[in-house]
Backbone as CSV, one residue per row, in Angstrom:
resi,resn,N_x,N_y,N_z,CA_x,CA_y,CA_z,C_x,C_y,C_z
1,MET,-12.096,11.449,-0.012,-10.916,11.113,-0.049,-9.869,11.534,0.323
2,ARG,-8.733,11.349,0.333,-8.009,11.865,1.083,-6.710,12.131,0.068
3,LEU,-6.479,12.801,-0.651,-5.256,13.190,-1.337,-3.926,13.514,-1.013
4,TYR,-2.825,13.336,-1.402,-1.480,14.334,-0.629,-0.868,14.641,-2.082
5,PRO,-0.723,14.939,-2.077,-0.231,15.971,-3.405,1.512,16.580,-3.056
6,CYS,2.503,16.713,-3.630,3.111,17.198,-3.197,4.304,17.850,-4.679
7,ASP,3.006,18.014,-5.951,3.711,19.123,-7.132,4.329,20.439,-6.730
8,LYS,3.288,21.094,-5.876,4.172,21.799,-6.025,5.670,22.478,-5.379
9,TYR,6.296,21.177,-4.485,8.061,21.228,-4.742,8.426,20.915,-5.597
10,SER,8.516,21.926,-6.305,10.016,21.684,-7.814,11.031,20.579,-7.311
11,LEU,10.949,19.706,-9.092,12.058,19.184,-8.753,12.508,19.612,-10.420
12,PRO,13.554,20.365,-9.801,14.473,20.668,-11.366,15.019,19.905,-11.810
13,LEU,15.111,19.441,-13.051,15.444,19.064,-14.152,15.869,19.913,-14.948
14,PRO,17.655,19.227,-15.775,17.763,19.672,-17.014,16.856,19.082,-18.376
15,GLU,16.576,20.197,-19.412,15.870,20.628,-20.331,16.165,19.170,-21.177
16,GLY,14.954,18.844,-21.661,15.067,16.768,-22.031,15.110,15.845,-21.547
17,HIS,15.544,16.112,-20.019,14.961,14.985,-19.262,14.034,13.894,-19.443
18,ARG,14.422,12.656,-18.706,12.871,12.092,-19.355,12.108,11.984,-18.527
19,PHE,12.545,12.435,-16.938,10.982,11.816,-16.222,10.644,13.055,-16.626
20,PRO,9.003,12.447,-16.427,7.804,13.736,-16.738,7.216,13.709,-15.523
21,VAL,8.043,15.176,-15.414,7.492,15.267,-13.616,6.304,16.702,-13.811
22,GLN,6.071,16.810,-14.908,4.657,17.165,-15.223,3.648,16.430,-14.723
23,LYS,3.453,15.318,-14.914,2.216,14.238,-14.758,1.893,14.507,-13.510
24,TYR,2.600,14.908,-12.548,1.983,15.165,-11.051,0.820,16.130,-10.687
25,GLU,1.763,17.172,-11.099,0.926,18.608,-11.593,-0.704,18.543,-12.310
26,MET,-0.060,17.525,-13.583,-1.670,17.412,-14.822,-2.669,16.494,-13.802
27,LEU,-2.277,15.773,-12.982,-2.693,14.874,-12.348,-3.550,16.025,-11.109
28,ARG,-3.275,16.603,-10.575,-4.063,17.302,-9.185,-5.043,17.921,-9.571
29,GLN,-4.656,18.783,-11.090,-5.618,19.675,-11.542,-6.978,18.796,-11.974
30,ARG,-6.040,17.762,-12.433,-7.204,16.753,-13.245,-8.294,16.445,-12.672
31,LEU,-7.692,15.614,-11.132,-8.962,15.372,-9.811,-9.375,16.697,-9.024
32,GLU,-9.236,17.969,-9.000,-9.597,19.087,-8.744,-11.013,19.721,-9.337
33,ARG,-10.531,19.334,-10.529,-11.554,19.414,-11.960,-12.685,18.248,-11.187
34,ASP,-13.311,17.456,-10.965,-13.617,16.446,-10.797,-14.918,16.816,-9.423
35,VAL,-13.674,17.414,-8.113,-14.497,18.022,-7.506,-15.700,18.602,-7.898
36,ALA,-15.683,19.740,-8.654,-16.540,20.134,-8.947,-18.071,19.533,-9.710
37,THR,-17.603,17.982,-9.683,-18.908,16.942,-10.768,-19.154,16.265,-9.230
38,GLY,-18.680,16.679,-7.994,-19.164,16.319,-6.548,-18.479,14.735,-6.256
39,ILE,-17.299,14.283,-6.762,-16.584,13.447,-6.097,-16.043,13.787,-5.149
40,PRO,-15.939,13.427,-3.970,-15.583,13.792,-2.773,-14.084,13.778,-2.489
41,PHE,-13.072,14.762,-3.208,-11.932,14.750,-2.878,-11.206,15.990,-1.829
42,ALA,-10.442,15.840,-0.880,-10.150,16.597,0.236,-8.015,16.314,-0.717
43,PHE,-7.465,17.748,-0.663,-5.985,17.445,-0.985,-5.481,18.273,0.476
44,ILE,-4.380,17.338,0.960,-3.719,17.954,1.862,-2.388,17.553,2.117
45,GLU,-1.802,18.576,2.171,-0.137,19.130,2.140,0.406,17.858,2.781
46,PRO,0.932,17.097,2.667,1.632,15.609,3.622,2.753,16.527,4.097
47,HIS,3.932,15.398,4.975,4.485,16.415,5.767,6.110,15.591,5.239
48,ALA,6.917,15.883,5.471,8.111,16.025,5.118,8.464,15.001,6.086
49,ALA,9.100,13.730,5.337,9.585,12.814,6.038,10.514,12.682,7.020
50,ASN,10.493,12.380,8.712,12.106,12.730,8.898,12.579,12.037,9.660
51,ASP,13.854,12.214,10.073,14.755,11.301,10.131,14.789,9.944,10.936
52,GLU,13.602,10.147,11.729,13.736,8.984,12.468,12.774,7.947,11.599
53,GLU,11.943,8.892,10.542,10.870,7.767,9.604,12.081,7.215,9.018
54,LEU,12.782,7.912,8.352,13.851,7.565,7.530,15.029,6.558,7.762
55,ARG,15.359,6.535,9.350,16.230,5.650,9.981,15.477,4.332,9.495
56,ARG,14.058,4.307,9.995,14.010,3.072,10.274,14.317,2.213,9.050
57,VAL,14.202,2.307,7.929,14.416,2.029,6.256,15.662,2.613,5.720
58,HIS,16.096,3.301,6.260,17.531,3.562,5.271,18.723,4.090,6.138
59,CYS,19.431,3.402,5.551,20.719,3.467,6.332,21.845,4.975,6.729
60,PRO,22.157,4.746,8.150,22.517,6.656,8.174,24.101,7.209,7.228
61,GLU,24.401,5.981,6.774,25.536,6.837,5.486,24.970,6.810,4.418
62,TYR,23.875,6.320,3.654,23.406,7.174,2.779,22.694,8.000,3.402
63,LEU,21.960,8.520,3.960,21.067,9.413,4.385,21.879,10.880,4.527
64,GLY,23.250,10.233,4.829,24.131,11.558,5.001,24.282,11.657,4.087
65,ARG,24.448,11.262,2.924,25.204,11.742,1.599,23.881,12.215,0.824
66,VAL,23.038,12.207,1.120,22.047,12.661,0.474,21.751,14.034,0.782
67,PHE,21.561,13.670,2.117,21.331,15.493,2.972,22.603,15.972,3.063
68,ARG,23.639,15.974,2.784,25.165,16.562,2.147,24.736,16.831,0.727
69,GLY,24.389,16.250,0.348,24.975,16.386,-1.394,26.061,15.748,-1.892
70,THR,26.664,14.957,-0.776,28.152,13.843,-1.072,27.814,12.461,-2.251
71,LEU,26.423,12.389,-2.349,26.134,11.466,-3.712,27.833,11.135,-4.386
72,THR,28.070,10.110,-4.549,28.872,9.980,-5.192,27.950,10.319,-6.677
73,HIS,29.118,10.073,-8.053,28.733,10.541,-9.302,28.232,9.160,-9.565
74,ALA,28.853,7.674,-9.456,28.171,6.501,-9.762,26.287,6.657,-9.108
75,GLU,26.448,7.107,-7.748,25.285,7.005,-6.882,24.286,8.304,-8.000
76,ILE,23.923,9.291,-8.081,23.314,10.396,-9.121,23.766,9.417,-10.105
77,ARG,23.941,8.806,-11.291,23.963,8.164,-12.519,22.670,6.911,-11.924
78,ARG,22.864,6.346,-10.901,22.093,5.593,-9.784,20.296,5.571,-10.169
79,ILE,20.596,7.239,-9.213,19.157,7.326,-8.997,18.819,7.934,-10.214
80,GLY,19.912,8.749,-11.575,19.393,9.272,-12.675,18.788,10.388,-12.427
81,PHE,18.501,11.019,-11.486,18.489,12.901,-10.813,19.070,13.233,-10.720
82,PRO,20.106,14.306,-11.030,20.767,15.539,-10.290,21.025,15.573,-9.278
83,TRP,21.267,15.793,-7.857,20.890,16.236,-7.002,20.967,17.645,-6.740
84,SER,20.000,18.398,-5.789,19.959,19.477,-5.265,18.958,19.807,-3.973
85,GLU,18.653,20.537,-3.438,17.959,20.503,-1.916,16.502,20.720,-2.306
86,GLU,15.943,21.004,-3.367,15.094,20.703,-3.917,14.677,19.333,-4.031
87,LEU,15.400,18.407,-5.007,15.980,17.191,-5.124,14.901,16.122,-3.600
88,VAL,15.777,17.100,-2.653,15.641,16.103,-1.029,14.290,16.965,-0.253
89,GLU,13.786,17.779,-0.422,12.428,18.496,-0.181,11.649,17.730,-0.918
90,ARG,11.579,17.473,-2.368,10.640,16.940,-2.665,10.741,15.243,-2.672
91,SER,11.772,14.675,-2.275,11.444,13.492,-1.744,11.058,12.908,-0.359
92,LEU,11.287,14.139,0.212,10.859,13.829,1.928,9.428,14.537,1.964
93,ARG,8.904,14.716,1.141,7.424,14.903,0.971,6.712,13.724,0.226
94,SER,7.214,13.443,-0.797,6.469,12.291,-1.569,6.573,10.822,-0.381
95,THR,7.571,11.137,0.325,8.009,10.124,1.287,6.919,9.427,2.411
96,GLY,6.832,11.418,3.248,5.850,12.055,4.024,4.230,11.565,3.690
97,ALA,3.795,11.899,2.169,2.529,11.826,1.400,2.499,10.042,1.687
98,ALA,2.941,9.114,1.337,2.778,7.949,1.688,2.201,7.578,3.367
99,VAL,3.168,8.103,4.431,3.184,7.862,5.577,1.713,8.723,6.091
100,ASP,1.453,9.201,5.363,-0.030,9.763,5.559,-1.087,9.211,5.282
101,ALA,-0.814,9.199,4.102,-2.407,8.002,3.186,-2.257,6.817,3.744
102,ALA,-1.075,5.910,4.429,-1.744,5.168,5.430,-2.138,5.113,6.150
103,VAL,-1.894,6.059,7.327,-2.735,6.562,9.030,-3.977,6.907,7.915
104,SER,-4.475,8.101,7.346,-5.796,7.937,6.774,-6.203,6.996,5.990
105,ALA,-5.744,6.117,5.265,-6.552,5.088,4.848,-6.968,3.741,6.148
106,LEU,-6.248,4.006,7.167,-6.690,3.193,8.289,-8.257,3.735,8.950
107,HIS,-8.547,5.112,8.710,-9.228,5.773,9.628,-10.261,5.402,8.215
108,ASP,-9.726,5.519,7.403,-11.129,6.005,6.248,-11.516,5.233,4.723
109,GLY,-10.433,3.897,5.191,-10.514,2.941,4.405,-9.540,3.162,2.726
110,VAL,-9.784,4.393,2.497,-8.190,4.130,1.591,-8.176,5.628,1.676
111,ALA,-6.775,5.942,1.171,-6.180,7.076,0.710,-4.884,7.139,0.031
112,ALA,-4.936,8.374,-0.650,-3.348,8.592,-1.916,-2.897,9.420,-1.550
113,SER,-1.774,8.843,-1.473,-0.456,9.713,-2.414,-0.866,9.825,-3.557
114,LEU,-0.255,10.945,-4.368,-0.498,11.504,-5.240,0.930,11.397,-5.783
115,ALA,1.982,10.699,-5.499,2.775,10.113,-6.519,3.418,9.232,-5.605
116,GLY,5.393,9.457,-5.634,5.402,7.741,-4.629,5.885,6.719,-5.884
117,GLY,5.929,5.136,-4.843,5.592,4.455,-5.378,7.375,4.326,-5.878
118,THR,8.235,4.662,-4.963,9.808,4.345,-5.269,9.914,3.848,-4.631
119,HIS,10.083,2.130,-5.576,10.452,0.697,-4.724,11.971,0.143,-5.358
120,HIS,12.153,1.044,-5.970,13.648,0.723,-5.817,14.731,1.337,-5.311
121,ALA,14.386,2.785,-4.791,15.224,2.501,-3.469,14.850,1.320,-2.515
122,GLY,17.157,1.183,-1.793,16.738,-0.171,-1.055,17.701,0.272,0.111
123,THR,17.993,-0.507,0.640,18.433,0.167,2.568,19.304,1.429,2.177
124,ASN,20.555,1.046,1.394,22.047,2.253,1.311,21.718,2.421,-0.232
125,TRP,21.088,2.335,-1.226,20.947,2.968,-2.249,19.730,3.819,-2.694
126,GLY,19.976,4.456,-3.377,18.866,5.258,-4.388,19.089,4.807,-5.846
127,GLU,18.015,4.454,-6.454,18.387,3.940,-8.063,16.559,4.052,-8.802
128,GLY,16.678,4.447,-9.893,15.620,4.299,-10.629,14.595,5.561,-10.876
129,PHE,14.864,7.064,-10.091,14.175,7.788,-10.183,14.385,7.807,-8.732
130,CYS,14.220,6.993,-7.613,14.107,6.782,-6.256,15.238,6.966,-4.505
131,ILE,14.203,7.591,-4.126,15.456,8.840,-3.236,15.610,7.726,-2.260
132,PHE,14.332,7.922,-1.997,13.755,6.926,-0.396,12.719,6.036,-0.665
133,ASN,12.403,4.793,-0.536,11.615,4.031,-0.876,10.581,4.280,0.150
134,ASP,9.133,4.749,-0.379,8.054,5.130,0.321,7.351,4.674,1.245
135,THR,7.046,3.571,-0.005,6.544,2.321,1.563,6.831,1.714,2.357
136,ALA,8.124,1.709,1.671,8.649,0.903,3.031,9.274,1.703,4.742
137,VAL,9.112,3.304,4.190,9.212,3.897,5.021,7.867,4.289,5.996
138,ALA,6.546,4.023,4.818,5.332,4.176,5.415,5.325,2.884,6.539
139,THR,5.751,1.600,6.510,5.273,0.409,6.344,5.727,0.324,7.792
140,ARG,6.812,1.173,8.146,7.760,0.578,9.302,7.202,2.118,10.515
141,GLU,6.963,3.083,10.086,6.201,4.050,10.736,4.942,3.501,10.670
142,ILE,3.927,3.166,10.345,2.912,2.556,10.880,2.872,1.357,11.940
143,GLN,3.512,0.684,12.010,4.369,-0.635,12.509,4.388,-0.258,13.736
144,ASP,5.761,1.053,13.801,6.197,1.351,15.120,4.996,2.377,15.655
145,ARG,3.709,2.682,14.943,3.621,3.231,15.885,2.125,1.898,16.293
146,GLY,1.647,1.325,16.363,1.322,0.252,16.786,0.033,0.269,16.113
147,LEU,-0.199,0.594,14.711,-1.390,1.002,14.131,-1.619,-0.499,13.399
148,VAL,-0.864,-0.888,12.793,-0.937,-2.390,12.263,0.191,-2.998,12.827
149,GLN,0.313,-4.485,12.393,1.284,-5.407,12.688,1.374,-6.043,11.054
150,ARG,0.762,-6.543,10.202,1.191,-7.131,9.017,0.832,-6.199,7.564
151,VAL,1.688,-5.967,6.948,1.743,-4.959,5.689,1.653,-6.267,4.103
152,LEU,1.131,-6.192,3.474,0.603,-6.132,2.271,0.854,-5.009,1.259
153,ILE,2.079,-5.239,0.304,2.731,-4.133,-0.614,1.174,-5.420,-1.892
154,ILE,1.253,-4.366,-2.664,0.702,-4.965,-3.771,1.388,-4.159,-5.028
155,ASP,2.167,-4.374,-5.597,2.780,-3.648,-6.699,3.341,-3.885,-8.239
156,CYS,1.742,-3.054,-8.410,1.676,-3.107,-9.914,2.482,-2.041,-10.603
157,ASP,2.977,-1.525,-10.109,4.213,-0.967,-11.405,4.881,-1.727,-12.288
158,VAL,5.570,-1.598,-13.532,5.792,-2.484,-14.503,7.075,-3.332,-14.762
159,HIS,7.770,-2.431,-13.576,9.049,-2.164,-13.464,9.215,-3.021,-11.783
160,GLN,10.073,-4.311,-11.254,10.182,-5.214,-10.498,10.743,-3.926,-9.690
161,GLY,10.186,-4.797,-7.811,10.337,-3.505,-6.887,11.536,-4.354,-5.720
162,ASN,12.616,-3.931,-6.557,13.789,-5.139,-6.269,14.300,-4.116,-4.928
163,GLY,14.123,-2.663,-4.841,14.469,-2.007,-3.411,13.433,-2.656,-2.139
164,THR,11.916,-2.878,-2.421,11.064,-3.027,-1.370,11.688,-4.621,-0.772
165,ALA,12.225,-5.413,-2.015,12.038,-6.921,-1.536,12.993,-6.964,-0.800
166,GLU,14.551,-6.128,-0.647,15.656,-5.921,-0.480,15.216,-5.327,0.978
167,ILE,14.585,-5.621,1.290,14.148,-4.381,2.337,14.076,-5.079,3.069
168,PHE,12.990,-5.610,2.693,12.188,-6.416,3.577,12.439,-8.560,3.260
169,THR,13.531,-8.085,2.902,14.185,-9.971,2.983,13.695,-10.581,4.084
170,HIS,13.560,-11.585,4.515,12.935,-12.579,5.718,12.637,-11.957,6.813
171,ASP,11.388,-10.939,6.500,10.801,-10.381,7.389,8.964,-10.324,7.363
172,ASN,8.887,-11.598,7.825,7.117,-12.142,7.806,6.481,-11.615,8.260
173,SER,6.602,-9.987,8.816,5.301,-9.216,8.724,5.023,-8.137,7.861
174,VAL,5.498,-8.385,6.226,5.497,-7.801,5.388,5.479,-8.733,3.839
175,PHE,4.625,-8.634,2.955,4.645,-9.522,1.974,4.527,-9.037,0.977
176,THR,5.645,-8.997,0.101,5.854,-8.300,-1.407,5.251,-8.829,-2.301
177,LEU,4.205,-8.453,-3.220,3.510,-9.176,-4.622,4.420,-7.834,-5.390
178,SER,5.287,-8.109,-6.552,5.700,-7.456,-7.929,4.898,-8.290,-8.936
179,LEU,4.487,-7.162,-9.618,3.713,-7.851,-10.771,4.376,-7.248,-11.826
180,HIS,5.393,-7.674,-12.693,6.164,-6.550,-13.540,6.892,-7.447,-15.247
181,GLY,6.928,-6.676,-16.069,7.876,-7.054,-17.070,9.174,-7.955,-16.600
182,GLU,9.059,-9.309,-17.115,10.591,-9.834,-16.770,11.758,-9.617,-17.227
183,LYS,11.879,-9.245,-18.682,13.402,-8.667,-19.342,12.922,-6.921,-19.185
184,ASN,12.028,-6.400,-18.293,12.272,-5.041,-17.917,12.842,-4.914,-16.596
185,PHE,13.382,-2.815,-16.730,14.002,-2.611,-15.355,13.456,-3.477,-14.286
186,PRO,14.927,-3.387,-13.201,16.406,-3.456,-13.105,16.273,-4.592,-13.084
187,LEU,17.474,-4.422,-13.501,18.525,-5.465,-14.086,18.818,-6.708,-13.339
188,ARG,18.917,-6.400,-11.569,19.039,-7.333,-10.735,17.732,-6.815,-10.145
189,LYS,17.340,-8.218,-9.949,16.196,-8.393,-9.403,15.732,-8.995,-8.180
190,TYR,15.540,-8.683,-6.905,15.718,-9.367,-5.504,14.525,-10.041,-5.455
191,PRO,14.242,-10.885,-4.517,13.265,-12.038,-4.790,11.614,-11.435,-3.551
192,SER,11.219,-10.946,-4.286,9.306,-10.546,-3.251,9.080,-11.931,-2.697
193,SER,8.354,-11.742,-2.007,7.625,-13.076,-1.600,7.195,-13.722,-1.941
194,LEU,5.801,-12.853,-3.396,5.773,-13.579,-4.643,5.928,-12.305,-5.835
195,ASP,6.899,-12.841,-7.276,7.456,-12.334,-7.896,6.293,-13.168,-9.464
196,VAL,6.037,-11.872,-10.220,5.218,-12.159,-10.607,4.938,-11.770,-11.979
197,PRO,6.369,-12.376,-13.141,7.081,-12.118,-14.176,6.386,-12.149,-15.396
198,LEU,6.399,-11.112,-15.964,5.249,-11.152,-17.426,6.261,-11.085,-18.619
199,VAL,5.931,-11.467,-19.504,6.474,-11.626,-21.145,5.824,-10.026,-21.941
200,ASP,6.987,-9.564,-22.548,7.128,-8.458,-22.841,5.837,-8.297,-23.843
201,GLY,4.747,-7.508,-24.117,3.486,-7.438,-24.820,2.454,-8.290,-23.747
202,THR,2.263,-8.712,-22.969,1.344,-9.256,-22.406,0.473,-8.126,-22.710
203,SER,-1.078,-8.727,-22.217,-2.204,-7.801,-22.865,-2.862,-8.452,-21.240
204,ASP,-4.454,-7.708,-22.062,-5.300,-7.428,-20.751,-6.021,-8.980,-20.143
205,GLU,-6.075,-9.436,-21.148,-6.781,-10.959,-20.254,-5.876,-11.496,-19.732
206,SER,-4.583,-12.188,-19.966,-3.137,-12.075,-19.404,-2.798,-11.667,-18.173
207,TYR,-2.822,-9.889,-17.882,-2.626,-9.347,-17.060,-3.313,-9.682,-16.087
208,LEU,-4.255,-9.429,-16.154,-5.433,-9.865,-15.310,-5.842,-10.991,-14.589
209,ALA,-5.852,-11.740,-15.730,-5.812,-13.123,-15.010,-4.094,-13.675,-13.912
210,ALA,-3.135,-12.630,-14.583,-2.421,-13.013,-13.627,-1.888,-12.396,-12.120
211,LEU,-3.253,-11.311,-12.043,-3.149,-10.686,-10.959,-3.932,-11.473,-10.149
212,GLN,-5.096,-11.766,-10.785,-6.511,-12.651,-10.354,-5.354,-13.882,-9.135
213,ARG,-4.765,-14.599,-10.046,-4.269,-15.602,-9.352,-3.274,-14.983,-8.435
214,ALA,-2.474,-13.552,-8.527,-1.432,-13.365,-7.879,-2.292,-12.856,-6.366
215,LEU,-3.645,-12.631,-6.288,-3.497,-11.330,-5.113,-4.958,-13.165,-4.358
216,GLU,-4.847,-13.971,-5.294,-5.624,-15.521,-4.296,-4.590,-16.294,-3.570
217,VAL,-2.913,-16.045,-4.291,-1.987,-16.904,-3.394,-1.581,-15.824,-2.633
218,SER,-0.728,-14.359,-2.704,-1.306,-13.789,-1.498,-2.376,-13.805,-0.376
219,PHE,-3.366,-14.088,-0.056,-4.427,-13.600,0.785,-4.553,-15.219,0.964
220,SER,-4.312,-16.154,0.253,-4.678,-17.647,1.225,-2.601,-17.687,1.867
221,ASN,-2.144,-16.649,1.677,-0.856,-17.208,2.326,-0.474,-16.125,3.324
222,PHE,-0.850,-15.176,3.205,-0.898,-13.972,4.619,-2.584,-12.901,4.115
223,LYS,-2.612,-12.573,5.518,-3.655,-12.066,5.811,-3.359,-10.512,6.825
224,PRO,-3.005,-9.474,5.968,-2.460,-8.497,6.099,-3.668,-7.335,6.847
225,ASP,-3.266,-6.384,7.313,-3.978,-5.134,7.957,-4.106,-4.092,7.577
226,ILE,-3.090,-3.642,6.191,-3.445,-2.822,5.497,-2.672,-2.926,3.992
227,ILE,-3.133,-2.825,3.165,-2.384,-3.328,1.514,-1.847,-1.736,1.269
228,PHE,-0.923,-1.597,0.590,-0.098,-0.967,-0.051,-0.511,-0.830,-1.720
229,TYR,-0.820,-0.122,-2.186,-1.148,-0.407,-4.028,0.011,0.285,-4.092
230,ILE,0.862,0.123,-5.117,1.133,1.112,-6.450,0.906,0.637,-7.161
231,ALA,-0.245,2.014,-7.732,-0.636,1.556,-8.932,-0.537,2.482,-10.854
232,GLY,1.170,1.465,-10.920,2.040,2.053,-11.362,0.909,1.865,-13.036
233,ALA,1.144,3.140,-13.858,0.521,3.615,-15.028,1.378,3.312,-16.065
234,ASP,2.643,2.677,-15.916,3.201,2.003,-16.981,3.416,0.757,-17.562
235,PRO,2.238,-0.080,-17.340,2.085,-1.522,-17.525,1.003,-0.898,-19.141
236,TYR,0.805,0.744,-19.224,-0.018,1.167,-20.466,0.512,0.469,-21.700
237,GLU,-0.421,0.147,-22.358,0.551,-0.529,-23.899,1.506,0.483,-24.991
238,GLY,0.774,2.140,-24.469,1.262,3.307,-24.943,2.862,3.955,-24.179
239,ASP,3.010,3.159,-23.250,4.144,3.452,-22.047,5.253,3.611,-22.925
240,ARG,7.015,4.232,-23.091,7.523,4.005,-23.898,8.563,3.530,-22.970
241,LEU,8.116,2.730,-21.220,9.257,2.463,-21.194,8.922,1.002,-20.318
242,GLY,7.489,0.354,-20.559,6.874,-0.056,-20.513,7.181,-1.684,-20.569
243,ARG,6.565,-2.018,-22.055,7.212,-2.722,-23.044,5.970,-3.963,-22.615
244,LEU,4.891,-4.150,-22.498,3.749,-4.675,-21.626,2.161,-3.887,-22.902
245,GLY,1.296,-4.567,-23.033,0.341,-4.710,-23.950,-1.053,-3.512,-23.164
246,VAL,-0.605,-3.519,-22.292,-2.204,-3.545,-21.404,-3.136,-2.418,-21.587
247,SER,-4.527,-2.706,-21.954,-4.980,-0.348,-22.368,-5.324,-0.198,-21.501
248,GLN,-5.689,1.035,-21.566,-6.538,1.821,-20.651,-7.692,1.330,-19.552
249,GLU,-8.525,0.601,-20.685,-9.144,0.169,-19.670,-9.063,-1.254,-18.642
250,GLY,-8.086,-2.199,-19.427,-6.972,-3.036,-18.561,-7.238,-2.403,-17.314
251,LEU,-6.491,-0.896,-17.638,-5.576,-0.489,-16.086,-6.958,-0.199,-15.031
252,LEU,-8.042,-0.173,-15.363,-9.211,0.275,-14.799,-9.424,-1.178,-14.286
253,LEU,-9.750,-1.991,-14.607,-9.909,-3.304,-14.611,-9.195,-3.534,-13.070
254,ARG,-7.786,-3.382,-13.598,-6.390,-4.276,-12.257,-6.966,-3.369,-11.060
255,ASP,-7.581,-2.245,-10.930,-8.024,-1.222,-10.454,-8.598,-1.657,-9.139
256,ARG,-9.867,-2.173,-10.041,-11.194,-2.697,-9.769,-10.357,-4.333,-9.044
257,LEU,-10.181,-4.602,-9.606,-9.802,-6.023,-8.700,-9.167,-5.882,-7.899
258,VAL,-8.143,-5.289,-7.390,-7.487,-5.019,-6.097,-8.391,-4.609,-5.305
259,PHE,-9.218,-3.370,-5.856,-10.203,-2.967,-4.702,-11.318,-3.945,-4.356
260,THR,-11.587,-4.614,-5.211,-12.846,-5.220,-4.942,-12.219,-6.802,-3.959
261,THR,-10.825,-7.082,-3.896,-9.848,-7.939,-3.337,-10.178,-6.859,-2.207
262,ALA,-9.986,-6.008,-1.661,-9.434,-5.436,-0.365,-11.220,-5.098,-0.378
263,LEU,-12.506,-4.988,-0.110,-12.997,-4.849,-0.202,-13.617,-6.208,0.627
264,THR,-13.450,-7.667,-0.233,-13.688,-8.914,0.572,-13.129,-9.219,1.200
265,ASN,-11.675,-9.051,1.428,-11.353,-9.120,2.857,-10.952,-7.980,3.671
266,CYS,-11.850,-6.497,3.673,-12.371,-6.258,4.724,-10.228,-5.101,4.826
267,VAL,-10.418,-4.815,4.310,-8.370,-4.601,4.579,-8.848,-3.231,3.947
268,PRO,-7.573,-1.817,4.651,-8.309,-0.534,3.877,-6.397,-0.273,3.130
269,VAL,-6.640,0.289,1.983,-5.826,0.801,0.817,-5.310,1.755,0.760
270,ALA,-3.854,1.929,0.863,-3.437,3.245,0.911,-2.358,3.216,-0.530
271,ILE,-2.445,4.180,-1.469,-2.309,4.029,-2.368,-1.394,5.226,-2.779
272,VAL,-0.113,4.469,-3.811,0.983,5.522,-3.993,0.831,5.458,-5.685
273,CYS,1.723,6.556,-6.647,1.091,6.395,-7.608,2.151,5.223,-8.413
274,GLY,3.268,5.365,-8.345,4.025,4.519,-9.059,4.174,5.114,-10.357
275,GLY,5.276,4.228,-11.581,5.603,5.308,-12.784,4.981,5.308,-13.819
276,GLY,4.876,6.220,-14.942,4.567,6.146,-16.217,5.185,7.430,-17.090
277,TYR,5.094,6.622,-18.144,6.312,7.401,-19.197,5.666,7.505,-20.518
278,CYS,4.844,7.316,-20.648,4.080,7.715,-22.203,4.399,9.086,-22.774
279,ASN,4.602,8.958,-23.811,4.450,10.569,-24.205,4.029,11.455,-23.704
280,ASP,2.514,10.662,-23.657,1.519,12.169,-23.538,1.211,11.905,-22.354
281,LEU,1.313,12.661,-21.915,1.705,13.412,-20.662,0.077,13.180,-19.822
282,SER,-1.343,13.462,-20.879,-2.257,13.268,-20.600,-2.917,12.451,-20.148
283,MET,-2.691,11.110,-21.106,-2.362,10.028,-20.574,-2.239,9.505,-19.457
284,ILE,-1.034,9.638,-18.751,-0.581,9.413,-17.626,-1.208,9.730,-16.241
285,ALA,-1.710,11.174,-16.906,-2.650,12.051,-15.588,-3.996,11.343,-16.139
286,GLU,-4.432,10.890,-16.814,-5.906,9.849,-16.445,-6.198,8.912,-16.667
287,ILE,-4.915,7.979,-16.705,-4.415,6.851,-15.870,-5.076,6.773,-14.572
288,HIS,-4.048,7.613,-14.211,-4.188,7.676,-12.447,-5.293,8.631,-11.609
289,ALA,-5.474,9.061,-12.046,-6.837,9.982,-12.461,-8.349,9.007,-12.041
290,ALA,-7.840,8.128,-13.306,-8.778,7.356,-12.840,-8.559,6.144,-11.630
291,THR,-7.677,6.079,-11.179,-7.881,4.799,-10.346,-7.381,5.560,-8.533
292,MET,-7.763,6.941,-9.048,-8.639,7.788,-7.994,-9.669,8.028,-7.970
293,ARG,-10.447,7.870,-8.916,-11.951,8.067,-8.962,-12.487,6.402,-8.390
294,GLU,-11.878,5.451,-9.495,-12.258,4.098,-8.551,-12.292,4.221,-7.157
295,ALA,-10.984,4.477,-6.486,-11.152,4.494,-5.052,-12.444,4.934,-4.478
296,ALA,-12.194,6.237,-4.321,-13.687,7.070,-4.198,-14.792,6.452,-3.947
297,ARG,-14.664,5.766,-5.348,-16.267,5.159,-5.235,-16.618,3.933,-4.292
298,PHE,-15.207,3.730,-3.847,-15.125,1.916,-3.236,-15.120,2.698,-1.520
299,GLU,-14.985,4.021,-1.173,-14.877,4.201,0.124,-15.742,3.864,0.810
300,GLN,-16.967,4.335,0.283,-18.108,3.906,1.044,-18.571,2.752,1.605
301,GLN,-17.799,2.266,0.261,-18.228,0.305,0.800,-17.739,-0.006,2.075
302,PHE,-15.994,0.562,1.863,-15.390,-0.012,2.930,-15.872,0.705,4.646
303,ALA,-16.720,1.981,4.516,-16.939,2.152,5.522,-18.211,1.161,6.192
304,GLU,-18.793,0.803,4.868,-19.963,0.230,5.084,-19.448,-1.553,5.639
305,ILE,-18.377,-1.812,5.456,-18.309,-3.615,5.734,-17.664,-3.256,6.677
306,ARG,-16.682,-2.128,6.953,-15.738,-2.822,8.565,-16.987,-2.095,9.310
307,TRP,-17.832,-1.287,9.494,-18.857,-1.311,10.367,-19.948,-2.293,10.795
308,LYS,-19.875,-3.427,10.220,-20.975,-4.089,10.016,-21.307,-4.998,11.509
């Protein structure tokens, strides 16, 4: 299974910043150890998303301010990261990783970016630790290449994918499903194709039932050529920003449900990590690692079903 890490590209943050950037390196190291146990992970450096890819989604004026470092103070506050050249390079690599994972998934059945899920970035703004919208850029790129026509984005980050919803408003070639905390960030929630708001404290049984219904509705209304799966670790009951009550086992069952649905419909899956803000960074890394292990188990089944 092909994985696209970008943790070697530094993201300089002030001491005490609440974004746990170390989780990405911890995730890669954990998955590298899994290779020794026979899990067939291949780690590939992602390309940096280029101007042509980005301009299919984001307006030139916003991109210019990002690249020149002339974002306003209000824009920087909204993003939540201090501007730096390293931030731009890291964001380009993370976005490129989503593109690369999508292309690989179309070939192999499943592939993953070991970062990303930057679903708060809209056409002309960044927000909530998101500079560029990686799944939107990847969607437009593989559509432009003629590799796919119809794309389903399954967003299981605990925060609603407002940027993704805004970008694909009135676009019938993309179906956006967001399963998120009803009262959580962002304050302004753009309507997705299907929004599933969850009350604070939602636990495993209710969460999985809601996801099952949402997947059934999505596939009854839309037949995708590929799925982007934002596999957030932040619905976890111990997440400091999540406010839901989903257990570690519940998140694994969530992953299994998404992959099983993809298998049933013979649709490849490109995974991006999404959020995770547990104080125990090793728990974030383990939740994401479990998603990747589960995907690796399904990879051969994707191939067998496709070529029957």
